[in-house]
MIMARKE-270140 format. One line per 10 residues: for each residue y, x, z of N, C-alpha, C. Coordinates in nm, 2 decimals, padded with zeros to 4 digits. Atoms other than C-alpha are relative to their C-alpha. Example, Ala and Ser with C-alpha at 12.3 -4.5 7.8 and 13.67 -1.06 7.14 Angstrom:
# MIMARKE-270140
-00.12,00.09,00.00,-00.45,01.23,00.78,00.12,00.09,00.00 | -00.11,-00.09,00.00,-00.11,01.37,00.71,00.11,-00.08,00.08 .
This chain:
# MIMARKE-270140
00.04,00.12,-00.03,-02.46,01.50,00.96,00.06,-00.08,00.13 | -00.07,00.06,-00.13,-02.35,01.47,01.34,00.12,-00.05,-00.01 | -00.17,00.02,00.00,-01.99,01.52,01.24,00.05,-00.13,-00.08 | -00.07,00.08,00.08,-01.98,01.30,00.95,-00.05,-00.13,00.05 | -00.02,00.18,-00.04,-02.11,00.96,01.17,00.07,00.01,00.12 | -00.14,00.00,-00.07,-01.87,01.09,01.42,00.11,-00.03,-00.04 | -00.11,00.00,00.10,-01.59,01.06,01.17,00.00,-00.13,-00.03 | 00.02,00.13,00.07,-01.71,00.74,01.01,-00.01,-00.12,00.19 | 00.00,00.11,-00.07,-01.79,00.52,01.36,00.13,00.01,00.11 | -00.05,00.01,-00.08,-01.51,00.69,01.56,00.17,-00.02,-00.04 .
-00.05,00.07,00.05,-01.28,00.58,01.29,00.00,-00.14,00.03 | 00.00,00.20,00.00,-01.38,00.24,01.27,00.04,-00.03,00.17 | -00.04,00.07,-00.13,-01.37,00.18,01.64,00.16,00.06,00.06 | -00.14,-00.01,-00.04,-01.00,00.40,01.69,00.07,-00.16,-00.08 | -00.06,00.15,00.00,-00.88,00.07,01.46,-00.02,-00.10,00.04 | 00.06,00.13,-00.04,-01.07,-00.17,01.59,00.11,00.03,00.21 | -00.11,-00.01,-00.13,-00.88,-00.08,01.91,00.12,00.01,00.05 | -00.12,00.06,00.03,-00.60,-00.05,01.79,00.10,-00.08,-00.02 | 00.01,00.15,00.06,-00.60,-00.38,01.66,00.02,-00.05,00.08 | 00.01,00.07,-00.13,-00.65,-00.49,01.98,00.07,00.01,00.11 .
-00.10,-00.05,-00.06,-00.38,-00.32,02.14,00.16,-00.10,-00.06 | -00.10,00.04,00.05,-00.12,-00.42,01.92,00.01,-00.16,-00.01 | -00.01,00.17,-00.02,-00.23,-00.83,01.95,00.04,00.00,00.09 | -00.01,00.04,-00.19,-00.19,-00.79,02.30,00.15,00.05,00.02 | -00.12,-00.08,00.00,00.16,-00.58,02.26,00.07,00.05,-00.15 | -00.04,-00.04,00.17,00.29,-00.62,01.89,00.16,00.06,-00.02 | -00.09,-00.11,00.05,00.55,-00.33,01.90,-00.01,00.07,-00.11 | -00.01,-00.08,00.11,00.62,-00.19,01.58,-00.04,00.19,00.03 | 00.07,-00.13,00.03,00.48,00.18,01.69,-00.07,-00.01,00.06 | 00.14,00.01,-00.03,00.17,00.04,01.79,-00.10,-00.09,-00.11 .
00.06,00.04,00.08,00.04,-00.07,01.46,-00.05,00.10,-00.06 | 00.10,-00.05,00.04,-00.24,00.01,01.38,-00.01,00.10,-00.12 | 00.00,-00.08,00.12,-00.13,00.18,01.04,00.08,00.13,00.06 | -00.08,-00.09,-00.10,00.07,00.38,01.29,-00.06,00.10,00.09 | 00.07,-00.05,-00.15,-00.15,00.47,01.59,-00.15,00.07,-00.10 | 00.05,-00.04,00.00,-00.47,00.52,01.43,-00.02,00.17,-00.13 | 00.02,-00.14,00.06,-00.41,00.80,01.18,00.10,00.11,00.06 | -00.07,-00.08,-00.05,-00.16,00.94,01.41,-00.11,00.06,00.13 | 00.10,-00.08,-00.07,-00.42,01.00,01.67,-00.14,00.09,-00.06 | 00.05,-00.04,00.04,-00.68,01.07,01.44,00.05,00.15,-00.04 .
-00.11,-00.16,00.02,-00.44,01.42,01.34,-00.03,00.02,00.10 | 00.02,-00.06,-00.13,-00.43,01.50,01.69,-00.15,00.07,00.05 | 00.12,-00.05,00.05,-00.81,01.49,01.72,-00.03,00.11,-00.08 | 00.02,-00.11,00.11,-00.87,01.68,01.41,00.04,00.14,00.02 | -00.06,-00.12,-00.03,-00.61,01.96,01.54,-00.06,00.09,00.10 | 00.08,-00.06,-00.12,-00.72,02.02,01.89,-00.11,-00.01,-00.02 | 00.16,00.01,00.02,-01.09,01.96,01.78,00.02,00.16,-00.07 | 00.03,-00.09,00.08,-01.03,02.21,01.51,-00.09,-00.03,-00.15 | 00.03,00.06,00.13,-01.18,02.00,01.23,00.04,-00.01,-00.11 | -00.10,00.03,00.15,-01.10,02.05,00.90,-00.06,-00.10,-00.06 .
-00.02,00.14,00.10,-01.03,01.75,00.68,-00.15,-00.01,-00.07 | 00.17,00.06,00.11,-01.36,01.82,00.46,-00.09,-00.06,00.11 | 00.16,00.04,-00.11,-01.60,01.79,00.79,00.05,-00.17,00.02 | -00.03,00.09,-00.01,-01.41,01.50,00.87,00.01,-00.10,-00.09 | 00.03,00.11,00.07,-01.39,01.32,00.56,-00.16,-00.03,-00.09 | 00.14,00.03,00.02,-01.81,01.38,00.51,-00.01,-00.14,00.04 | 00.03,00.11,-00.02,-01.81,01.07,00.65,00.06,-00.12,-00.02 | -00.12,00.11,00.00,-01.52,00.89,00.68,00.01,-00.08,-00.14 | -00.02,00.06,00.14,-01.50,00.88,00.26,-00.06,-00.12,-00.03 | 00.03,00.10,00.04,-01.70,00.57,00.32,00.14,-00.10,-00.01 .
-00.09,00.10,00.02,-01.42,00.40,00.40,00.08,-00.02,-00.14 | -00.06,00.02,00.08,-01.19,00.54,00.19,00.00,-00.06,-00.14 | 00.10,00.02,00.10,-01.45,00.46,-00.10,-00.01,-00.14,-00.01 | -00.04,00.15,-00.01,-01.46,00.08,00.03,00.19,-00.11,-00.07 | -00.14,00.05,00.01,-01.07,00.06,-00.10,-00.01,-00.13,-00.08 | -00.04,00.07,00.09,-01.11,-00.07,-00.41,-00.11,-00.15,-00.04 | 00.07,00.20,-00.05,-01.37,-00.39,-00.34,00.10,-00.05,00.10 | -00.09,00.06,-00.10,-01.14,-00.47,-00.04,00.16,00.00,-00.09 | -00.17,00.06,00.07,-00.79,-00.45,-00.28,-00.10,-00.14,-00.10 | 00.03,00.07,00.06,-01.05,-00.71,-00.53,00.00,-00.14,00.10 .
00.02,00.09,-00.12,-01.14,-00.92,-00.22,00.15,-00.07,-00.01 | -00.09,00.08,00.00,-00.80,-00.99,-00.20,00.07,-00.17,-00.07 | -00.04,00.06,00.16,-00.80,-01.20,-00.51,-00.10,-00.18,00.07 | 00.04,00.10,-00.06,-01.01,-01.44,-00.32,00.04,-00.12,00.06 | -00.12,00.13,-00.04,-00.77,-01.71,-00.17,00.03,-00.08,-00.14 | -00.02,00.01,00.12,-00.69,-01.73,-00.55,-00.02,-00.18,00.03 | 00.07,00.16,00.06,-00.95,-02.08,-00.59,00.08,-00.06,00.10 | -00.03,00.06,-00.04,-00.79,-02.20,-00.35,00.18,-00.10,00.01 | -00.17,-00.02,00.05,-00.42,-02.16,-00.45,00.02,00.00,-00.13 | 00.03,00.03,00.09,-00.49,-02.19,-00.76,00.09,-00.06,-00.16 .
-00.10,00.11,00.03,-00.26,-02.47,-00.87,00.14,00.02,-00.04 | -00.09,-00.07,-00.02,00.00,-02.35,-00.73,00.06,00.14,-00.10 | -00.02,-00.09,00.04,00.00,-01.99,-00.85,-00.02,-00.04,-00.15 | -00.02,-00.03,00.14,-00.05,-02.10,-01.25,00.18,-00.12,-00.02 | -00.10,00.07,00.03,00.27,-02.37,-01.20,00.12,00.15,00.04 | -00.12,-00.09,00.05,00.51,-02.05,-01.10,-00.04,00.17,-00.05 | 00.03,-00.12,00.07,00.30,-01.79,-01.30,00.10,00.06,-00.06 | -00.11,-00.04,00.02,00.64,-01.71,-01.50,00.06,00.09,00.13 | -00.13,-00.08,-00.06,00.86,-01.64,-01.21,-00.07,00.11,00.11 | 00.06,-00.17,-00.14,00.59,-01.42,-00.99,-00.02,00.14,-00.12 .
00.00,-00.11,00.08,00.54,-01.23,-01.32,00.07,00.10,-00.06 | -00.11,-00.07,00.04,00.88,-01.16,-01.41,00.07,00.05,00.11 | -00.06,-00.10,-00.14,00.99,-01.05,-01.00,-00.08,00.10,00.00 | 00.11,-00.11,-00.04,00.67,-00.85,-00.99,00.04,00.15,-00.12 | -00.04,-00.08,00.14,00.80,-00.68,-01.35,00.12,00.08,00.05 | -00.16,-00.06,00.00,01.16,-00.65,-01.26,00.00,00.12,00.21 | 00.06,-00.04,-00.19,01.03,-00.48,-00.86,-00.11,00.15,-00.06 | 00.07,-00.17,00.06,00.79,-00.27,-01.02,00.10,00.15,-00.12 | -00.04,-00.07,00.06,01.01,-00.15,-01.25,00.11,00.15,00.07 | -00.13,-00.05,-00.09,01.33,-00.06,-01.02,-00.10,00.10,00.12 .
00.04,-00.06,-00.05,01.05,00.09,-00.80,-00.04,00.12,-00.04 | 00.02,-00.12,00.04,00.95,00.35,-01.02,00.11,00.07,-00.07 | -00.14,-00.16,00.03,01.32,00.48,-01.16,00.04,-00.04,00.12 | -00.09,00.02,-00.10,01.44,00.41,-00.80,-00.07,00.18,00.05 | 00.04,-00.11,-00.04,01.19,00.70,-00.71,00.06,00.14,-00.04 | -00.04,-00.09,00.07,01.23,00.87,-01.03,00.15,00.06,00.02 | -00.14,-00.04,-00.02,01.60,00.87,-00.97,00.06,00.12,00.16 | -00.04,-00.08,-00.07,01.58,01.02,-00.63,-00.05,00.12,00.00 | 00.08,-00.11,00.02,01.34,01.27,-00.69,00.11,00.07,-00.07 | -00.07,-00.03,00.05,01.52,01.36,-00.95,00.15,00.14,00.08 .
-00.11,00.01,-00.08,01.88,01.37,-00.70,-00.06,00.11,00.12 | 00.04,-00.15,-00.10,01.67,01.61,-00.45,-00.04,00.14,-00.08 | 00.04,-00.17,00.08,01.59,01.85,-00.75,-00.18,00.02,00.02 | 00.19,-00.02,00.01,01.20,01.81,-00.69,-00.09,00.04,-00.12 | 00.11,-00.05,00.08,00.94,01.96,-00.89,-00.09,-00.13,-00.03 | 00.11,00.03,00.06,00.77,01.82,-01.17,-00.15,-00.09,00.11 | 00.11,00.05,-00.09,00.45,01.78,-01.02,-00.01,-00.11,00.13 | -00.06,00.07,-00.20,00.63,01.63,-00.65,00.00,-00.11,-00.07 | -00.08,00.10,00.07,00.79,01.38,-00.90,-00.11,-00.09,-00.03 | 00.11,00.07,00.07,00.49,01.27,-01.07,-00.10,-00.08,00.17 .
00.03,00.02,-00.09,00.32,01.21,-00.75,00.02,-00.09,00.09 | -00.07,00.06,-00.02,00.58,01.03,-00.59,-00.01,-00.16,-00.02 | -00.07,00.14,00.10,00.62,00.74,-00.87,-00.07,-00.12,00.05 | 00.02,00.08,-00.01,00.38,00.53,-00.78,-00.06,-00.05,00.17 | 00.01,00.03,-00.14,00.39,00.50,-00.42,00.04,-00.14,00.02 | -00.03,00.14,-00.02,00.46,00.08,-00.42,-00.16,-00.04,-00.01 | 00.10,00.08,00.03,00.10,00.00,-00.52,-00.12,00.08,00.06 | 00.16,00.01,-00.11,-00.26,00.01,-00.35,-00.01,00.15,-00.07 | 00.03,-00.16,00.04,-00.38,00.36,-00.30,-00.13,00.05,-00.08 | 00.08,-00.04,00.09,-00.71,00.38,-00.53,00.10,-00.01,-00.14 .
-00.04,-00.01,00.14,-00.50,00.28,-00.86,00.16,00.08,00.02 | -00.15,-00.03,-00.02,-00.16,00.46,-00.73,-00.07,00.18,00.01 | 00.07,-00.15,00.05,-00.42,00.81,-00.71,-00.04,00.02,-00.15 | 00.02,00.00,00.12,-00.51,00.71,-01.01,00.08,00.00,-00.16 | -00.13,00.02,00.05,-00.22,00.68,-01.17,00.12,00.10,-00.03 | -00.08,-00.14,-00.06,-00.07,00.98,-00.99,-00.08,00.09,-00.10 | 00.11,-00.06,00.07,-00.40,01.18,-01.20,00.05,00.05,-00.10 | -00.02,00.06,00.16,-00.33,01.02,-01.53,00.17,00.06,-00.02 | -00.10,-00.06,00.05,00.05,01.16,-01.51,00.02,00.11,00.04 | 00.03,-00.16,-00.06,-00.01,01.48,-01.35,00.05,00.00,00.10 .
-00.03,-00.04,-00.15,00.05,01.43,-01.00,-00.12,00.06,00.10 | 00.08,-00.04,-00.11,-00.12,01.53,-00.64,-00.10,-00.08,00.05 | -00.02,00.13,-00.04,-00.29,01.24,-00.59,-00.05,-00.07,00.18 | -00.01,00.00,-00.15,-00.36,01.31,-00.20,00.17,-00.01,00.01 | -00.12,00.06,-00.03,00.03,01.32,-00.18,00.04,-00.13,-00.06 | -00.02,00.17,00.02,00.02,01.02,-00.35,-00.04,-00.08,00.10 | 00.09,00.08,-00.05,-00.21,00.83,-00.12,00.07,00.04,00.15 | -00.10,00.01,-00.13,00.03,00.98,00.17,00.16,-00.08,00.03 | -00.14,00.04,-00.01,00.34,00.84,00.01,-00.04,-00.16,-00.01 | 00.05,00.17,-00.03,00.15,00.50,-00.03,00.02,00.00,00.08 .
00.01,00.00,-00.10,00.05,00.53,00.30,00.17,-00.03,00.07 | -00.12,-00.04,00.00,00.40,00.57,00.42,00.10,-00.12,-00.03 | -00.05,00.11,00.07,00.53,00.33,00.15,-00.04,-00.18,00.09 | 00.01,00.13,-00.08,00.34,00.02,00.34,00.03,-00.02,00.13 | -00.07,00.01,-00.07,00.40,00.12,00.66,00.18,-00.06,00.06 | -00.16,00.06,00.03,00.77,00.04,00.60,00.04,-00.03,-00.05 | -00.05,00.10,00.08,00.77,-00.21,00.37,-00.04,-00.13,00.15 | 00.02,00.10,-00.04,00.55,-00.40,00.63,00.11,-00.06,00.18 | -00.11,00.05,-00.18,00.82,-00.37,00.94,00.11,-00.03,-00.07 | -00.14,00.04,00.07,01.11,-00.35,00.70,00.03,-00.16,-00.06 .
00.00,00.14,00.07,01.00,-00.68,00.49,00.00,-00.14,00.08 | -00.03,00.12,-00.18,00.98,-00.92,00.83,00.14,00.00,-00.01 | -00.09,00.05,-00.04,01.32,-00.85,00.88,00.14,-00.03,-00.15 | -00.06,00.05,00.16,01.49,-00.88,00.51,00.00,-00.11,-00.03 | -00.01,00.15,00.04,01.34,-01.20,00.50,00.03,-00.09,00.08 | -00.08,00.13,-00.10,01.46,-01.36,00.79,00.15,00.05,00.01 | -00.14,-00.02,-00.08,01.82,-01.17,00.77,00.03,-00.09,-00.15 | -00.01,00.04,00.13,01.82,-01.31,00.40,-00.04,-00.16,-00.07 | 00.05,00.19,00.04,01.68,-01.69,00.49,-00.13,-00.02,-00.07 | 00.10,00.01,00.11,01.37,-01.65,00.25,-00.05,-00.06,00.05 .
00.11,00.12,-00.03,01.18,-01.99,00.33,-00.07,-00.05,-00.06 | 00.06,00.00,00.09,01.02,-01.99,00.02,-00.15,00.06,00.01 | 00.07,-00.04,-00.02,00.65,-01.90,00.05,-00.05,00.10,-00.15 | -00.02,-00.10,00.12,00.64,-01.75,-00.34,00.06,00.14,-00.01 | -00.11,-00.10,00.02,00.93,-01.57,-00.29,-00.04,00.18,00.12 | 00.00,-00.12,-00.09,00.82,-01.39,00.06,-00.12,00.03,-00.08 | 00.10,-00.07,00.06,00.45,-01.29,-00.12,00.04,00.07,-00.10 | -00.06,-00.12,00.12,00.64,-01.15,-00.44,00.06,00.12,00.07 | -00.09,-00.05,-00.09,00.86,-00.98,-00.19,-00.12,00.13,00.07 | 00.08,-00.14,-00.02,00.57,-00.79,00.04,-00.08,00.06,-00.08 .
00.08,-00.04,00.18,00.31,-00.78,-00.28,00.05,00.12,-00.03 | -00.10,-00.10,00.08,00.55,-00.57,-00.47,00.05,00.12,00.04 | -00.06,-00.09,-00.11,00.69,-00.36,-00.23,-00.09,00.10,00.08 | 00.09,-00.07,-00.15,00.42,-00.27,00.03,-00.14,00.01,-00.03 | 00.18,00.06,00.00,00.07,-00.37,-00.12,-00.04,-00.03,00.06 | 00.16,00.07,-00.08,-00.26,-00.43,00.08,00.14,00.01,00.18 | -00.10,00.04,-00.13,00.01,-00.39,00.42,00.08,-00.10,00.02 | -00.10,00.09,00.03,00.25,-00.59,00.26,-00.05,-00.10,00.04 | 00.09,00.13,00.02,-00.03,-00.86,00.17,-00.05,-00.08,00.16 | 00.02,-00.03,-00.14,-00.17,-00.81,00.51,00.10,-00.07,00.10 .
-00.14,00.00,-00.11,00.21,-00.93,00.70,00.02,-00.13,-00.08 | -00.03,00.11,00.01,00.24,-01.20,00.42,-00.07,-00.16,00.02 | 00.10,00.12,-00.08,-00.09,-01.38,00.55,00.05,-00.05,00.16 | -00.05,00.05,-00.12,00.10,-01.39,00.86,00.08,-00.12,00.01 | -00.05,00.09,00.05,00.33,-01.60,00.72,-00.03,-00.16,-00.05 | 00.14,00.12,00.02,00.08,-01.83,00.56,-00.09,00.01,-00.13 | 00.13,-00.06,00.06,-00.23,-01.84,00.32,00.09,00.02,-00.12 | -00.06,-00.01,00.14,00.02,-01.92,00.01,00.07,00.11,00.00 | -00.09,-00.19,00.06,00.26,-01.58,00.09,-00.07,00.05,-00.05 | 00.08,-00.11,00.01,-00.04,-01.39,00.13,-00.06,00.02,-00.13 .
00.02,00.05,00.14,-00.20,-01.52,-00.19,00.07,00.07,-00.10 | -00.17,-00.04,00.08,00.12,-01.48,-00.38,-00.05,00.13,-00.02 | 00.01,-00.11,-00.03,00.12,-01.14,-00.21,-00.10,00.08,-00.09 | 00.15,-00.04,-00.01,-00.22,-01.03,-00.28,00.00,-00.01,-00.15 | 00.04,00.04,00.14,-00.19,-01.17,-00.67,00.11,00.14,-00.03 | -00.09,-00.11,00.00,00.13,-00.93,-00.67,-00.02,00.11,00.01 | 00.03,-00.15,-00.02,00.02,-00.60,-00.55,-00.07,-00.01,-00.11 | 00.06,-00.10,00.11,-00.24,-00.64,-00.81,00.07,00.04,-00.17 | -00.12,-00.03,00.07,00.02,-00.68,-01.08,00.09,00.08,00.02 | -00.09,-00.11,00.02,00.24,-00.44,-00.96,-00.09,00.14,-00.08 .
00.06,-00.11,00.06,-00.04,-00.20,-00.99,00.01,00.06,-00.15 | 00.02,-00.02,00.21,-00.13,-00.30,-01.38,00.15,00.04,-00.05 | -00.14,-00.05,00.07,00.26,-00.24,-01.45,00.06,00.07,00.00 | 00.01,-00.17,00.00,00.29,00.06,-01.29,-00.10,00.08,-00.07 | 00.05,-00.07,00.09,-00.01,00.22,-01.48,00.12,00.03,-00.13 | -00.06,00.03,00.12,00.18,00.09,-01.76,00.18,00.09,-00.04 | -00.17,-00.02,00.00,00.55,00.17,-01.68,00.07,00.13,00.04 | -00.03,-00.19,-00.10,00.57,00.52,-01.49,-00.04,00.08,-00.10 | 00.02,-00.13,00.10,00.41,00.72,-01.81,00.07,-00.03,-00.14 | -00.12,-00.02,00.17,00.69,00.53,-02.08,00.09,00.12,00.07 .
-00.15,-00.08,00.00,00.93,00.63,-01.84,00.02,00.14,00.03 | 00.00,-00.19,-00.05,00.82,00.98,-01.77,00.03,00.06,-00.15 | -00.01,-00.10,00.13,00.82,01.04,-02.13,00.13,-00.05,-00.11 | -00.09,00.05,00.03,01.17,00.86,-02.17,00.08,00.10,00.07 | -00.07,-00.06,-00.13,01.32,01.07,-01.89,-00.01,00.18,-00.04 | 00.01,-00.23,00.03,01.14,01.46,-02.00,-00.03,-00.01,-00.12 .
């Protein structure tokens, strides 16, 4: 019970501290998405704490992923008319981005001669964690590997996304939101809100659409290839 409580409270405090540090010094390597898991790994290894012991308390945080994902839809009411106006562009863009994400993952995995189970685990890496793990389990992957791939995709996307936006001179809020939400799910959506409320809202819609599309596209592509 003590380990469970320490795991939960310690993880929350560590994230809050790393977030304050990032606000004080916004360097990419100090991002909470990098600092928090890195410090946790060091602490667990140095203290000899097993993941099961840690997760006995910390699992409450992962259990909140699904309602947290749904909460991204709350800003919809504020920008509903704008979203409705650009619904076709958003849908087509997310559909193309999701298909490319799955196809490119499949192509790279095949080129590296990965085994089938690892390929299945990596396919849904561009969608939010709870849905990605569900897709992975459905198609025969390993959900824990999928979760790590999703986290790495989110970190990379939130880092490289703004750079791509600046280099390509993307000033449209809709385009920014679709780019970040489709490619890097929750982490990208958080970054999109830093651009504007509209970008963040579009990103959250794109993230949800990408998850649904991936759920439909991934099994179909696997059936076509294997």
